[in-house]
N, C-alpha and C positions, 0 to 999 in steps of 0.2 A: 489209344494205348492206355489201358486201364491197368493200374497196378493192384495186385492182390495184397491184402494185409499179410504181414508175416505170421507164420504159425506159432511164433513164440508168444508167451504171455506178456502183457504189459500194455501200455498206451500207444496207440498208433495214430499219428497225425499225418494226413495225406498232404501232398503238395498243393492241391487247390485250397485246402484249409489254411495252410501256412501263407499262401499268396493272399488270400482274403484278409487274414489278420494283419499282414504287412500293409495292405492297402488301408485298412481301418486305422492303423497306427499313423500312417502317413496323413490321412485326413485330419486326425486329431491334432497332430503336430502342426499342420497348416492352420487350423483354427486357433490354436494357442499362439502361433506366431503372429497371426493377424491381430489378436487381442493385445499381444505384447507391443506391437507397433502402435496401436491406439493409445496404450498407456504411456509409451515413450513420448508420443506427440503431445499428450495432455501434460506430461511432466515438463516438456520444453516450454509450453505455453504458461504454465504456472511459474516457472523460473523467470520468464520474461516479465510477468506481472509483479513478482516479488521484487525484482531489480528496479522496476519502474516505481513501485511504492517506496522503496528505500531511497531512491533519488529524490522523490517528492518530500519525504520526511526530512531528509538532510537539508533540503532547500528551506523548509519551514523552520527548522531549528536554527539555521544560520541567518534567517531573516532575508533571504535573497529573492523572494517572490515579488513580482511587480506590485501586487496589492499591499504587501508589507512595506515596500519602499514608499508607495504613495501615502499610506497611512502615517508613516514616520515623518514625511515631509509636511503633511497636514497638521500633525501634532506639534511639530516644531514651529510652524507658522502661528498656530493658536497660542502656544506658550510665549512666543516672542511678542505677540500683541496683547498679552495679559499683564505685562509688567507695569504699565502706568496706573492700573487700578489701585493698588495699595498706596502709591504716591499721591494720587488724587484724593483718596480717603484721608490720608495724613494731613494734606494741605487744607482740606475742608475742616477737619477737626481743629487745626491750628488757627484757621480764620475764625472759627466759632469761639475759641478761647480768647483771641485778641479782641473780638467784638464784645464779648462778655466783660472782659477786663476794662475795655474803654467805656462801656456803659456804667460799670461800677464806679470808676474814678470820675466820671463826668457828673455825678450827682453831688 
């Protein structure tokens, strides 16, 4: 069943041409939809990465990482073991002064 173009002047678009154009548009929409799905999946992955990084940064800022706790404990033990050094230095200096004074008065 072939249809004859109308005898009136103007543009004539046949049914097969319209059908072909609709199919082309459908294919294009399907391709765009697939690309959009890929972009949305990438976006979800990026959101997950960002939230993971935010959690890590917050833990670092609060000093809650195991390494930071271990370093704080080490530093505290080093600082507590350091306190006798100034006292030993002061006692040594005092012993030197006493020895010098004793030697001065002994003559």
